[in-house]
DOLOMI-766298 format. One record per residue: x, y, z of N, C-alpha, C, CB in turn; residue in one letter. Coordinates in pm, whole numbers, plus 32768, in hexadecimal, padded with zeros to 4 digits. Each point is the difference from the previous one (the first is absolute). Glycine has a CB too. Example, Ala and Ser with C-alpha at 12.3 -4.5 7.8 and 13.67 -1.06 7.14 Angstrom:
BEGIN
85277DC7830C7FA780778000805A807880007F437F8B807DA 809A80DE7F3B8052807780067FB3806D804980767FC17F29S 
//
This chain:
BEGIN
5CDA674F8B67801F7FDD7F8180A17FD27FE37F3680A57FCDM 81027FAF8070809A7FEE7FFB80437F8080247FF980DD8032K 7FA87EEE80377FFF7F6F80337FD57F767F987FC0808F80E0I 7FDC7FB47EDD7FC67FB07F9B80757FE27F9C7F0E8067801FA 811E7FFD7FA880507FFF7F9980A47FE2800A7F4380957FC3V 80D07F6C80B580647F9A8042801F7F877FEA7FCE8067807CL 7FC57F597FB47FE97F8680207FD97FBD7F7D7FC4803A80EEI 7FE580167EAB7FF27FBB7F84808180087FA47F0680308015A 815D800D800E806F804B7FA7805B7F7F801A7FEA81328021R 802B7EAB805B80437F87804D7FDE7F6D7FBF7FEA809480E1I 7F937F767F277FBD7F807FE080017FBD7F797F80805480A3L 806280497EEA80297FC77F69805980087FED7F82801C7FA9L 80EF80248075808080177FE380357F7A8042800581157FF5G 7FEB7E8F806D802E7F85801A7FD27F847FC0801F807080B4L 7F507FA87F187FB87F957F8A8060801D7F817EE1800F8050L 812680567F89802C7FEC7F6E8093801480187F2980597F74F 81437FC080D580857FBB801E80077F878026803A80AF8032T 7F797F1E7FEF80157F6D802F7FD27FAB7F9B7FE5802F80E8V 7FAB7FEE7EC57FBA7FD27F7D80777FFC7FA07F0A806D8027F 8135801F7FA0805C80247FB980847F9B800E7F9080EE8014G 80A87F1F807380697F97804880007F787FB27FD5806580F4L 7F987F657F3B7FC97F837FD280267FD07F607F3F804080B2N 80A680157F00801580007F89806A7FD07FCA7F8B808E8016G 80C77FAB8043808C7FE87FE880727F85803D7FBA80F37FE9F 80037F06808E80377F9080797FB27F8E8003804880A88098L 7F2D7F5F7F5B7FA17F9F800380077FA08082800780147F00H 80178051817F7FDB7FC880827F648002804F80F680448004F 7EB87FD37F947F707FDB80257FCD7F8F7F657FC3812580B1I 80377E747FA57FE67F9E7F957F5880107FCE80CE7F4D8072P 7F0F80D57EFC7F7D800F7FB67FEC7F9B7FAA800880DC800DM 7FB87EC87FEA7FC17FB27FB77FDF80357F707FB87FA980D7P 805180567EB8800A80437FA17F537FD67FCF813980067FD4P 7E7A808C80027F6C7FEB7FDE7FF27F867FA27FCD80FF8017P 7F9C7EE27FD97FF67F937FAB7FA680687F95800E7EFB80B4T 7FB180D37EF47FB380197F65804780967FE47EE37F738021G 80D680F37FA67FF880667FDE806F806F80427F147FA37FCDL 80DB804380A4806080518044809F7FF1801D7F2D8016804EA 80EC7F477FA480717FBF7FFA804080157F747FA77F6180ADG 7FFD80A27F078016802D7F3F8063806C7FF17EFE7FE17FB7Q 80A8806C80928018809280248082801780377F1C801B802BY 81007FBC8062806D80128016804E7FC37FE17FC0804A806BM 80427F327F4180877FC77FB9800F80497FB37FFE7F378010G 7FB581207F96804B80747F98801F804E80537F9380017F38A 807380328105802B8089806F80987FC180137EF6805080AAL 81147F337F9580627FAF802D807D800A7F8B7F427F5D808DF 807A80717F0580697FC77F89803E807C7FCF7F777F2E7FA7L 80328129804E802980807FE4804B806A802C7F717FBD7FCDS 80CD800580AD804C805B80547FD3808C804F808A7F957F61H 7EC7807B80687FCC8063802A7FF5802780AB7F9C7FCC7F15Y 80487FD5812D7FF37FCF806580808051804D7F787F167FA4L 80EB8111804180568012802780168076801980297F5B7FB6V 7FA280F77FE57FF780B27FFE7F888007808C802380527EABT 7F797F7A81377F7B8026806180487FCD80A47F067FBB7F22I 81627FE180CF801A7FB580A28064807580197FED7EC67FF8F 8051817A7FB08061807D80207FBC8072801B80A07FB27F76L 7EEC808080347FC4808680467F987FE48070801B80797F21V 7FBF7EFA80FA7FC87FCC809F80788063804E7F9B7EC27FDDQ 80D780EF802880678000806D801E8085802080607F347FBDL 7FD081257FBE8015808D800C7F8E8053803480977FDF7F4DV 7EDA8003807B7F768039804B801D800080857F587FA77F68G 80A47FC680DE801F7FC680768061805080497FCD7F2D7FA3G 80A280DA803780848041805C7FD38088802280CC7F847F88L 7F0E80DE7FF77FF0808C7FF87F99801C8067804080177F0AL 7F4C7F6380F87F76801B807F803A7FF180737F3A7F9F7F94L 81557FEF809A801C8001806C8073807A80457FAC7F067FBFL 808181247FEA8069804D80177FD580A3803B80797F5A7F3BV 7EDB809280A77FD680887FCC806980787F987F747FCF80F4N 808B80047EC08078806D7FA57FA97FC87F6581497FF980ACR 7E80807D7F0E7FCB7FFF7F997F9D7F9E7FED80B580627FC5Y 7EF77FEC80977F757FB780097F8E7FFD7F9E8038803280C9V 7FB580317F047FC0801A7F7C802B7FCD7F9C7FCE80A38042P 80CE7F517F92802F7FA77FB17FC87F567FFC80BD80B88025L 7F697F3380797FD37F8380217F437FEE7FD580E6800480D9A 7F0080387F377F6B80187FCD7FCE7FE67F8780128090807FL 80497FB67F447FF4800F7F57802E7F897FB1802E80F28015V 804F7EBA8039804A7F727FDC7F827F9380068106803F807AL 7EA47FC780097FDC7F76801F7F5580317FCC80D27F8E80F6L 7EFA80B77EFB7F9E80347FD47FC77FB27F91805580C68054G 80057F1E7F427FD37F9D7F6A801A7F5D802E806780CF7F2AP 7FFB7F2D8152801D7F80801C7F6D7FE7805D813480047FF1V 7E90803980427F707FDA805E7FB37FEB7F8E8001809480E5L 7FF77FAB7ED97F84800D7F75802A7F717FD17FEE81287F96V 80697E80803D800B7FA57FCF80107F8F805B803F80847F56N 7FCE7F7981107FDF7F97807A7F6A7FF0800480CB80478096I 7EEA804C7F727F727FFA80357FBD7FB97F7D7FFD80EC80AFL 802F7F547EC27FB47FAE7FA180197F5C7FFB800580E07F7EL 80997F15807E800A7F4E80157FAC7FB9805C80DC80187FD9F 7F22803080967FBD7FAE80487F5C802A801880F47FCD8064H 7ED980707F477F637FFC80157FD07FD97F777FEA80BD80BCA 807F7F477EB97FDF7F937FB680327F587FC67FC480E67FEFC 80A67EF9805880587F9A80087FEC7F9B806F808D809C7F99M 7F8E7FB880FE80087F8D80507FD4806F808780D57F307F76A 7E9880A5808E7FB38083804680517FCA80D07EA480207F0DP 81937F6B80FB80267FE3808D80618070803B7FE87F007FCBA 8070813E7FDE803B8072803D7FD580837FF780997F837FE8G 7EE1809A7FE47FC7808B80257FFE803D806B7F987FCE7F82L 80467FDF81037FF8805A8072809E802580247F0F7F90805DP 8149800D7F7C8069806A802C802680557F8680617F6580B9M 7FA380C47EDA800D80597FA67FAD807C801A80387F497F70A 7F3780B380C57FA8804D80238031805E807C7F5E7F517F9CL 8117804F80ED800580398042808680817FE47F6F7F268078F 80C980A07F21805880497FD67FFD80697FC480377F68800FA 7F6080987FB27FD780837FBB7F9A804B806D80147F957EF5T 7FEB8046818A7FC18057803A807B8055805F7F0D7F617FECV 8129804E802580A58050801B8052805E7FEF7FF77F7F7FF7L 7FEB80627F4C802E804A7FA87FB1807C800280527F437F87W 7F3880A280907FC980AB7FF17FDF800280917F83802C7EF8F 807E7FB38192803C80568057808B80697FEE7F8A7F42806EV 80C080807F598096801B80117FFB80957F97807C7ECF802AI 7F3481087F467FEF807E7FA07FC2805D802C80027F917F60F 7F8A804C81117FB7807080498058806080727F2E7F557FDCA 813B808380588044801E80528097805E7FB77F787F1B8094G 808C80E77EDB806480537FB27FA780217F8780EC7F8E8050V 7E92806C7FAA7FDF806F7F908018805E7FDC7FA27FC58019R 8099809F8024802D806C7FCB80557FF07FAE7FD0805B809BR 808F7F2F7F61805D7FE67FA47FE87FF77F6380477F9D80C6A 7F35804A7F277F927FF57FB37FB2804F7FD680147F79804CF 8000811F7FE07F9080137FFB802C80637F587F8C7FE18145A 80FE80157E8D7FE380217F627FE07FDD7FB780518038800AG 7F987F2A80177FBE7FBD7F8C7F767FE3801B80CD7FA07FBEL 7EEB80E580837F7C80077FE87FFB80697FD67FAF7F828083F 806480C97F617FF780A17FAA7FD47FD37F8280CD80928066V 7EAB7FB27F6D7FAC7FF37F98803380467F727F4C7FF180BFQ 810A80687F57801F80467F8D80928021800D7F1580597FE0R 815D7FB17FF1805C80538003805180187F917FEF7FCC80C7V 805380D07F61802C80367F9380927FFF7FDA7F448073802BE 80CC7F5D7F5480A17FF17FD38048808880257FCC7F5B7F28A 80BD805E81118082804C8028802B80887F9780557F018065A 
//
């Protein structure tokens, strides 16, 4: 299991680091999507919302690559992955396989560090 978590952590870290950097440096040419997906991405771009998303992707990816604060990286990247999945499921299904692959990697890493999240799954907590 350790090897699977290590591979998943490096792959997901590389994925988010590369695409986070690409948001700033534009070294991977990507044609803008068409239709509703294009309108949605255009609104995100014009509002500068994507700058925040690319920064979160970059920080989360780097944390995974350097193997520091991995639970924090998972918390940062979880909502980004949900949005990526929903975007591709609802508006641009061509990218859905890659989004599902990234989600599987996220869950493999989560399974490896699940003890760090044990406090979140407590049904009742008494106030201090």
